[in-house]
Structure formats: structure tokens, C-alpha cells
C-alpha positions as CSV (number, residue, x, y, z in Angstrom):
1,M,75.5,27.6,-76.7
2,S,77.6,24.6,-74.9
3,A,79.4,25.5,-71.8
4,K,83.1,25.8,-72.1
5,V,84.7,22.2,-72.3
6,R,87.3,21.7,-69.7
7,N,90.2,19.9,-70.6
8,F,92.4,19.9,-67.8
9,E,91.4,17.9,-64.8
10,P,92.6,17.8,-61.0
11,I,95.8,15.5,-61.7
12,D,97.2,13.0,-58.8
13,F,100.5,10.9,-58.6
14,K,98.7,8.4,-60.6
15,T,98.7,10.3,-63.5
16,R,101.2,9.5,-66.2
17,F,103.0,12.3,-67.8
18,P,105.5,10.6,-70.0
19,A,106.3,13.8,-71.9
20,L,107.7,14.5,-68.3
21,D,111.0,12.4,-69.6
22,G,111.5,14.3,-72.7
23,I,112.0,17.5,-69.8
24,R,114.5,15.3,-68.2
25,A,116.6,14.2,-71.6
26,L,116.5,17.9,-72.1
27,A,117.8,18.6,-68.6
28,V,120.5,15.5,-68.8
29,T,121.9,17.0,-71.9
30,M,122.2,20.4,-71.1
31,V,124.5,19.4,-67.8
32,F,126.6,16.8,-70.4
33,F,127.2,19.9,-72.8
34,D,128.2,22.4,-69.9
35,H,130.8,19.5,-69.0
36,Y,131.7,18.5,-72.3
37,G,131.6,21.0,-74.8
38,G,134.1,23.1,-74.3
39,G,136.2,24.6,-76.9
40,S,134.0,26.3,-79.6
41,H,135.8,28.8,-81.0
42,G,135.7,30.9,-84.0
43,G,132.8,32.5,-85.7
44,F,129.6,33.7,-84.4
45,V,127.6,31.1,-84.3
46,L,129.9,28.6,-82.4
47,R,130.7,31.8,-80.0
48,L,126.6,31.7,-79.5
49,L,126.9,27.9,-79.4
50,N,129.9,28.5,-76.3
51,R,127.8,31.1,-74.7
52,I,124.7,28.4,-74.5
53,R,126.7,25.7,-73.4
54,E,128.0,27.3,-70.5
55,N,124.6,27.8,-69.1
56,G,124.0,24.1,-69.2
57,W,124.3,23.9,-65.3
58,A,120.5,25.4,-65.7
59,G,119.5,21.7,-66.4
60,V,120.5,20.6,-62.5
61,D,117.5,23.7,-62.2
62,L,115.4,21.4,-64.4
63,F,115.6,18.6,-62.6
64,F,114.9,20.0,-59.1
65,V,111.3,21.5,-60.5
66,L,110.9,18.4,-61.6
67,S,111.4,16.1,-58.5
68,G,109.5,19.0,-56.6
69,F,106.4,18.6,-58.6
70,L,106.6,15.0,-58.5
71,I,107.6,14.3,-55.4
72,T,104.7,17.0,-53.9
73,G,102.5,15.4,-55.5
74,I,102.8,11.9,-54.4
75,L,103.0,13.4,-50.7
76,F,99.9,15.3,-50.6
77,D,98.2,12.7,-52.4
78,T,99.1,9.7,-49.7
79,R,99.2,12.2,-47.1
80,N,96.6,9.9,-45.6
81,D,98.0,6.6,-46.1
82,S,98.0,4.3,-43.3
83,H,102.1,3.8,-43.7
84,F,102.9,7.3,-45.3
85,F,106.4,7.6,-44.1
86,K,107.5,3.8,-44.4
87,R,106.0,3.4,-47.8
88,F,107.3,6.9,-49.3
89,F,111.3,6.1,-48.2
90,A,110.8,2.6,-49.2
91,R,109.8,3.5,-52.8
92,R,111.8,6.4,-53.1
93,S,115.0,4.6,-51.8
94,L,114.3,1.4,-54.2
95,R,114.6,4.3,-57.1
96,I,117.6,6.5,-56.0
97,F,119.7,4.1,-53.9
98,P,121.0,1.3,-56.3
99,V,122.5,3.2,-59.3
100,F,124.0,5.4,-57.2
101,Y,125.6,2.8,-54.4
102,L,126.5,0.9,-57.8
103,M,128.4,3.3,-58.4
104,C,130.0,4.0,-55.4
105,S,130.9,0.0,-55.5
106,I,132.6,0.4,-58.8
107,L,135.1,3.0,-57.4
108,L,135.7,0.9,-54.1
109,L,136.5,-2.2,-56.3
110,L,138.7,-0.1,-58.9
111,T,140.1,1.3,-56.0
112,P,143.1,-1.3,-55.8
113,V,143.8,-1.3,-59.5
114,L,143.8,2.4,-60.1
115,H,145.2,3.2,-57.1
116,Y,142.8,5.8,-55.4
117,R,143.4,7.8,-52.7
118,W,140.4,8.7,-50.5
119,H,139.8,10.8,-47.8
120,W,137.4,9.5,-44.8
121,L,135.1,12.7,-45.3
122,Q,134.3,11.4,-48.7
123,L,132.5,8.8,-46.6
124,T,129.8,11.6,-46.1
125,F,128.7,11.1,-49.5
126,L,127.4,7.5,-48.7
127,V,124.6,9.3,-46.4
128,Y,124.2,12.5,-49.0
129,F,126.2,14.7,-46.3
130,G,129.0,14.9,-48.8
131,N,128.5,18.7,-50.4
132,F,128.6,20.0,-47.1
133,F,132.0,19.1,-45.8
134,A,133.2,19.4,-50.0
135,N,132.1,22.9,-50.3
136,H,135.3,23.5,-47.5
137,D,137.4,21.4,-49.1
138,F,136.8,21.3,-53.3
139,R,139.4,18.4,-53.8
140,L,136.9,16.0,-51.6
141,Y,134.9,16.4,-55.1
142,E,137.2,14.2,-56.8
143,V,139.2,10.7,-55.9
144,A,142.7,10.8,-57.4
145,S,144.5,8.1,-59.2
146,S,148.4,8.2,-57.5
147,T,149.7,6.3,-60.8
148,Y,147.2,6.8,-63.7
149,P,145.9,10.3,-63.8
150,G,143.4,10.4,-66.8
151,A,141.6,7.7,-64.2
152,T,140.7,10.3,-61.5
153,A,137.1,10.1,-60.7
154,L,135.2,12.8,-60.7
155,I,132.3,13.4,-58.1
156,G,131.2,16.9,-57.7
157,H,127.7,16.4,-59.3
158,L,127.0,14.0,-56.3
159,W,126.1,17.6,-54.5
160,S,123.0,17.7,-56.3
161,L,121.8,14.3,-55.2
162,C,122.6,15.4,-51.8
163,V,120.4,18.4,-52.2
164,E,117.7,16.5,-53.3
165,E,117.7,14.0,-50.4
166,Q,118.0,16.0,-48.1
167,F,115.3,17.8,-49.3
168,Y,113.3,14.6,-49.0
169,L,114.0,13.9,-45.5
170,L,112.4,17.5,-44.9
171,W,109.7,18.0,-47.0
172,P,107.4,14.9,-46.4
173,L,107.3,15.9,-42.8
174,V,106.0,19.4,-43.7
175,V,103.1,18.1,-46.0
176,W,102.0,15.2,-43.5
177,T,102.0,17.6,-40.7
178,V,100.1,20.3,-42.4
179,R,98.0,18.4,-45.2
180,D,95.8,21.4,-46.4
181,R,96.9,22.3,-49.9
182,V,96.1,26.2,-49.7
183,R,98.4,26.4,-46.4
184,L,100.6,24.2,-48.1
185,L,100.7,26.6,-50.7
186,W,101.2,29.6,-48.4
187,I,104.6,28.0,-46.7
188,A,106.1,26.8,-49.7
189,S,105.9,29.9,-51.3
190,G,107.3,31.5,-47.7
191,I,110.1,29.1,-47.8
192,C,110.9,30.3,-51.6
193,L,110.8,33.5,-50.1
194,L,113.2,32.6,-47.2
195,A,115.5,31.2,-49.8
196,L,116.0,34.3,-52.3
197,S,116.6,36.6,-48.9
198,L,119.2,33.8,-47.6
199,R,121.2,33.8,-51.3
200,I,120.8,38.2,-51.2
201,A,122.1,38.0,-47.3
202,M,125.2,35.5,-48.6
203,C,126.2,37.4,-51.6
204,F,126.6,40.8,-49.7
205,T,128.3,39.4,-46.3
206,F,130.2,36.5,-47.7
207,P,130.7,37.5,-51.6
208,A,133.6,35.5,-52.0
209,E,132.3,32.2,-51.1
210,A,128.8,33.0,-52.4
211,E,128.9,31.1,-55.4
212,T,130.0,27.7,-53.5
213,W,127.2,27.3,-50.9
214,I,124.5,29.0,-52.5
215,I,124.7,26.4,-55.8
216,R,125.2,23.5,-54.1
217,T,123.1,23.4,-50.4
218,L,119.6,23.0,-49.9
219,P,119.3,26.1,-47.6
220,F,119.5,28.3,-50.9
221,R,118.0,25.8,-53.4
222,M,114.7,24.9,-51.5
223,D,113.0,27.1,-53.9
224,S,114.1,25.4,-57.1
225,L,112.4,22.1,-55.3
226,L,109.4,24.4,-53.9
227,F,108.5,26.2,-57.1
228,G,107.7,22.6,-58.4
229,A,106.2,21.8,-55.3
230,I,103.7,25.1,-55.8
231,L,102.8,24.0,-59.2
232,A,101.7,20.4,-58.1
233,L,99.4,22.0,-55.5
234,L,98.2,24.4,-58.2
235,L,97.2,21.6,-60.3
236,R,95.5,19.5,-57.6
237,G,92.9,22.0,-57.0
238,P,89.8,23.7,-58.8
239,N,91.6,25.8,-60.9
240,S,93.8,23.5,-62.4
241,D,92.5,24.3,-66.0
242,L,93.5,28.1,-65.3
243,W,96.8,27.5,-64.0
244,Q,97.7,25.2,-66.9
245,R,96.7,27.7,-69.0
246,R,98.8,30.4,-67.1
247,C,102.0,28.2,-67.3
248,K,102.3,29.1,-71.2
249,W,102.7,32.7,-69.8
250,I,104.9,31.9,-67.0
251,F,106.9,30.3,-69.3
252,L,107.2,33.0,-72.1
253,G,107.6,35.2,-69.3
254,G,110.5,33.4,-67.7
255,M,112.6,33.6,-70.9
256,A,112.2,37.1,-71.6
257,L,113.9,37.6,-68.1
258,V,116.4,34.9,-68.3
259,I,117.9,35.0,-71.4
260,P,118.6,38.7,-71.3
261,L,119.8,38.4,-67.8
262,F,122.3,35.5,-68.7
263,L,123.6,37.6,-72.0
264,R,124.1,40.5,-69.3
265,F,125.7,38.8,-66.7
266,P,127.3,35.5,-68.5
267,N,129.4,34.4,-65.4
268,I,127.3,31.8,-62.6
269,K,129.6,33.8,-59.9
270,S,127.5,37.1,-60.7
271,P,125.3,37.9,-57.7
272,W,122.5,38.4,-60.2
273,I,122.7,35.0,-61.4
274,L,123.0,33.8,-57.6
275,T,119.9,35.7,-56.5
276,V,117.2,36.3,-58.8
277,G,118.8,34.7,-61.7
278,L,118.2,31.1,-59.7
279,T,114.6,32.0,-58.8
280,L,113.9,32.9,-62.5
281,L,115.2,30.1,-63.7
282,A,112.8,27.9,-61.0
283,V,109.9,29.8,-62.4
284,T,110.7,29.4,-66.1
285,G,110.9,25.8,-65.1
286,V,107.6,25.4,-63.7
287,G,106.3,27.4,-66.9
288,L,108.0,24.4,-68.8
289,T,106.8,21.5,-67.1
290,G,103.5,23.0,-67.0
291,I,102.9,23.4,-70.8
292,T,104.5,19.9,-70.9
293,L,101.4,18.2,-69.1
294,R,98.4,19.1,-71.4
295,S,98.7,16.5,-74.3
296,G,98.5,17.6,-77.7
297,S,100.2,20.8,-77.1
298,P,103.3,22.2,-79.2
299,A,105.3,21.2,-75.6
300,F,104.2,18.1,-75.6
301,R,104.3,16.6,-79.1
302,F,108.2,17.9,-78.9
303,F,108.9,16.5,-75.5
304,Y,106.9,13.4,-76.7
305,L,109.5,12.3,-79.3
306,K,110.5,8.9,-78.7
307,P,114.5,9.7,-78.9
308,L,114.0,12.3,-75.7
309,R,111.8,10.0,-74.0
310,I,114.2,7.0,-74.4
311,L,117.2,9.1,-73.0
312,G,114.6,10.7,-70.1
313,K,114.2,6.6,-68.9
314,Y,118.1,6.5,-68.6
315,S,118.8,10.1,-67.7
316,Y,119.4,9.2,-63.8
317,G,122.0,6.8,-64.5
318,F,123.3,9.1,-67.3
319,Y,124.0,11.9,-65.1
320,I,125.4,9.8,-62.6
321,Y,127.8,7.7,-65.1
322,S,128.6,10.5,-67.6
323,L,130.2,12.5,-65.4
324,I,132.5,10.1,-63.3
325,F,135.8,9.6,-65.8
326,Q,135.4,13.7,-67.3
327,F,139.0,13.6,-67.2
328,A,139.3,10.3,-69.0
329,F,137.4,11.7,-72.0
330,F,139.2,15.2,-71.7
331,K,142.5,12.9,-72.1
332,L,140.7,11.8,-75.2
333,L,140.5,15.2,-76.4
334,I,143.8,16.0,-76.1
335,L,144.9,12.6,-77.9
336,M,142.7,13.7,-80.7
337,I,143.7,16.6,-81.4
338,H,147.5,15.4,-81.6
339,K,146.4,13.0,-84.6
340,T,143.6,15.4,-86.3
341,H,145.3,18.7,-85.8
342,S,141.4,19.9,-85.1
343,L,139.9,20.8,-82.5
344,A,136.3,20.7,-84.1
345,V,136.9,17.0,-85.1
346,S,138.6,15.9,-81.7
347,G,135.4,17.6,-79.7
348,I,133.4,15.7,-81.9
349,I,134.8,12.3,-81.5
350,E,135.2,13.4,-77.7
351,L,131.3,14.4,-77.3
352,S,130.1,11.1,-79.6
353,C,132.3,8.9,-77.4
354,A,131.5,10.3,-73.9
355,F,127.3,10.5,-74.7
356,G,127.3,7.5,-76.6
357,L,129.1,5.2,-73.5
358,S,127.5,6.7,-71.3
359,F,123.9,6.1,-72.7
360,L,125.2,2.6,-73.0
361,V,126.5,1.9,-69.5
362,A,123.3,4.1,-67.7
363,K,121.1,1.6,-70.2
364,L,122.6,-1.7,-69.0
365,S,122.4,-0.5,-65.5
366,Y,118.9,0.3,-65.7
367,D,117.8,-2.8,-67.5
368,L,119.9,-5.2,-65.9
369,F,120.2,-3.5,-62.4
370,E,118.1,-1.1,-61.3
371,V,114.9,-2.7,-62.5
372,R,115.0,-5.5,-60.1
373,F,114.9,-3.1,-57.4
374,L,111.7,-1.0,-59.2
375,R,110.0,-4.2,-58.8
376,W,109.9,-4.2,-55.3
377,K,107.7,-1.5,-55.5
378,V,104.6,-3.5,-55.5
379,H,105.4,-4.5,-51.7
380,F,105.1,-0.7,-51.1
381,E,102.0,-0.2,-52.7
382,Y,99.9,3.0,-51.3
383,D,96.5,2.4,-49.9
384,S,94.5,3.6,-53.2
385,E,96.6,1.6,-55.6
386,V,95.8,-1.5,-53.4
387,V,92.2,-0.8,-53.4
388,E,92.4,-0.5,-57.1
389,H,93.8,-3.4,-57.5
390,E,91.4,-5.2,-55.3
391,H,88.8,-4.0,-56.7
392,A,90.1,-4.8,-60.7
393,F,90.4,-8.3,-58.8
394,T,86.9,-8.4,-57.9
395,K,85.1,-7.8,-61.5
396,K,87.3,-10.3,-63.0
């Protein structure tokens, strides 16, 4: 008999998995409908859809898992690079900063027109620490217009960018210091357990503030990112094929626990959701990510669909732009209800306009602005990439 064919070799950061863009599309769509899809009333189907929509916030957790997976892969594979920190932070900055600061610049330029009222603590969002101050005063999560209430800019979703950037500041130092894959796995697993313990302690000690701080700050969300990191490290070891196959059962097992838990405790403020619920979401995200990596799998074929890959390509900008002027689209919904006398028709119009306009702005932002910065990544190639290009040039 012939030996069993190994069809999932250990990966590295240069391995491209285009189907992951489809997962990004799923994540950003979940968040979008969580913010825009309210008002579903009526029969069983509409109530079920509304229940699913209300849990769309979990799309952020899926983003966290993906970020932890991809970033840890880059960090681990380039830990011996001659300019490890410089190249990593430069490349991350070129991807994250342009659209973020473009959005901030647009709001500042609109300030004299729309008469925005700023608080000086909102400047902390510019250095990705605004979530700590805004958790004390939720009014910092919006920029109100004194003359045009419908133009109020909502920046509450920026907490997730703060969490990711804070993670990017700390985790590279750990990977560079430890270097050993197995030790990193143990460290990441230990921090995941610590994050769960902190959430449990927070729910028991400060139940009134638990939801605010647990959801929106890094110490309580470390496991969402580090479960992705654990997957990246496992798939770089000698048993990568085995662990990738196990992702199917991790995903199915996670779903079997997540669905009944969220049906039983639909409120995000539930201690069950804030503790084991977030852990199970991260584990399920790991399973989903893992099964999508294998070419030809059902998950790969689904998330490789072109519409999903296109939306995933622009998902970062879509996430930022789609939620800023949510209040203006809410005003549109009210206007359409008065004109059509139908909540269903008005909701479809609002959703279509919000989704279509957000996608258009995200696409224009990427194609005309962000891509100009992404091209500069060529000046910050890692040593292995430079060697490959030099070798290819020599062969020619």
C-alpha cells in the first residue's frame, strides 16, 4: 500500500490563503447587520433573523482571531530578521494608519461645516488608547453636531482598533524574546486562561461595569487574539496536517456549544456570555479559520466565492466608514417610514443605501488612497523576501 499523502504542509507568512478574505467579509457583514438591521418584527422567521442579527457583534471576535493568526505567523517566521521591529511596525503602519487617519482628517475638515463638538480626551483615539477613557465616559464614543443632529459621527467602533494596536505593541516583544514555538504555545495558552480568569473576576467583583470593560479592553480580550496565535503556531509544527484536520471538529464542537449558549443568554451583558461565551467564540473562530485553509474543502469553496473575496478585500475600510454616520442612516429610516408606511420596506431601503454607500467609499478609499501606501511595503521587505527576489533576479 502507498503511504498516506500529506496534503497540508507547515505554512509560513508568505503562504497566501485568499479564502480568508471571505471570512473577513462574513465578519464585517455580521457587524454591519448588528448595527443596521434592527426593527425585524412579526413571524417566527423575522424574530429568528433578528435574534441572529443581535449577535452580529461576534464578527469583531472573528476579526480578532484572524488578526492573531496572521500577525503571529508573520512575527514567528521573521523573528530572526535583521530589522524585526522596524519592518514589522512599518508594514503594519502602512496597512492600518492611512485609512484610520484619513477618516480622522475628514471629521476634522467637516468640523467647521457641521459644527462638531470635540472633547480633548478624544485625541487619545489618535494614539489608539481612546477606549480606556471612553469606557469611563461613553459620550467620548461620539462626536455630536451642535446644529445638525443627524450628522453626529459615531466612533464607538474604534475601540476594536485600539485593542488590536495595543496587542501589536506587546505581542511582538514576546515572540522576539521567546522565539521557541512550543514555549510560545504554552505562554499563549496561559494568557488565554488568565484572560478568562480576569473576566470571571470582573463579573463577580464589578458586575455593573463588567460588560463595558470586558468587551472593549485588551486585558480581557487577549484570548480572542491569542487563540488565533495558537493556531498559527500549531500549523507551523510537525503535526500541522493533523491540527488542520482537527479544526473541523473544533469548529463543530464550538458551534454546538455557542448556539445553545447564545439562545439561552441572548444579552451580551450576561456573565455567561462575557466569560465562557467569549472563549467559545474564539475557539469556534479558530476552527472556522483552520478549515478554510485547506484548498478544496467546503469552507474554502464557500469563502473563496468572488463576492465574498471582494468584500473582504475592502473590509477594513468598510468597517470604519460604515459605522461613522450610522445616525444619519437612522434618520433616513425614519423618513422612509413616514413616506412608505412600511417598516420592512424602509428597512430594506436603509440597509441597501448604507451597505452600498459604505462599500463604494471603502473601495474608492482603498483603490485611490490606501494602495499608494501599501506599495511602500517593498521598502520594508523581510530578509527571506529579499533573498528570494535576489535569487529570482540572478536566475533571469
